[in-house]
C-alpha angles and dihedrals in degrees: 000000000000136000091273091060092046089053088051090055091048092050092050092048092046095051093043091048090051092050091048090048092052091049093048090045092057096037122058112238089231090066092053091048089049090053090049091053109098092018112171100242094191091054090045091054089048089056090064090037090059091051091050091048089053090055091045091053091050091049088050091053091054092046091051094049093045096047118120125166095226095053128088117259114261125217121257089241090059090064099031093059091058098070094041091050087050089051090054096050093040087056098050102040127073114260088001091281094150097061100084097044091048091054090051091050091049092051092050089050089059090057101263119140114253097237093051091045090055090049093052093047090051091051090050090047092052093051092045094050093049092051092045091051091060090044095053095043091049091049095049092049097048105024110029093084089066091062096039091055097054108014109036093160094054090042090065092058092045089053090051090050090049092051092049092051096043094045092055092046093048089051090054092048090049089057090052098046105020102033100156094042090051092051092048091047090049092051090048090051091049090050088054092049090054087071091062105030137042113283093232092055093047091049089056089051090047094051094046094046095046090048091053091047091052092047093047092048092050092051093046090054090051090051093052089058093053098063097161092054090044093054096046093044090049092052090049090049091053089050091046092055093041091056093045097045091048095061097092090052090053090047091056089045089054088055091048092244112153110230146145117261091215095052095044093047092049091051090049091054090051090052088055090051089051092049089057092073096050109097095200118104108271090001085269112192095014093063093053093044094050092047093052092044096051100037095045086087091062103037114061096186114073090207090056090047092054091047091048091050092050094049091047094048094046095047097045099036120015093035089058091047091054093047090045092056090054089045091054093047099045105058122188123244107276117235111199091197092063116107096010 
């Protein structure tokens, strides 16, 4: 972890502290304490339990994809530290750009060869994006009308986030199922860009993009051949997302707020879409704003709403950062035989 990452942590903490200060400034502390009185402790523990289960599922996906009969068995910690390290670097880098490289570094630290680590992470990424595609489309079809009716301004940004997500996923699926068409389309786009940018720069973009397309296609073909791993990893991915998306519902349950799991979960997914277009590390500021805006329809007390937002943000964001720091410090024993 370098100075750049430490600055990322400081920026996140500063913005989050400012948002919390503004909320506390406009909401008497007595109202928040009143909302905390009678808090359902079991449900509160389950909030953090759901987040941990989400990390466990992700670790299980990596273990399944990495499994080979001839290799030595790795410890559970070796795989569990990978998603929590990802959570840390997702949180402190703009647009979550540090998540993938940090996972690769964690896998190399456990003794796995870099090329194979990249291959496994790509397989996991493919499965995740396919499951997320169905999740987002389902949510937009059945839940978007709730936001459009009451929050038209926020709905525009959610729609933009949805389009960004779905466009990237469709591009990945095009590589898997229309490889030659995608390469030809990429070359055509680069030829068009040459009219507006220097040829040398465009050629670098072309080479890098085509290399990534080839790599992604090769890994997707490997994944298609390992159907058993694909099925198990897909089931674990569904469970991972189910646990994660259910956290706001459990937060409201902890505050004794009556609500529908389906409605709360759909709103949570739309918040995640909105967060995708905020270029600040952890989408700080925007995440809190969107949560309060959407869930204000369910929580009548402003003190309870602020407390719910704080519990949600801490469990899904700062909790992962704290675990990730421990994951980065406590490295597993490296086995040089692994991955060879």
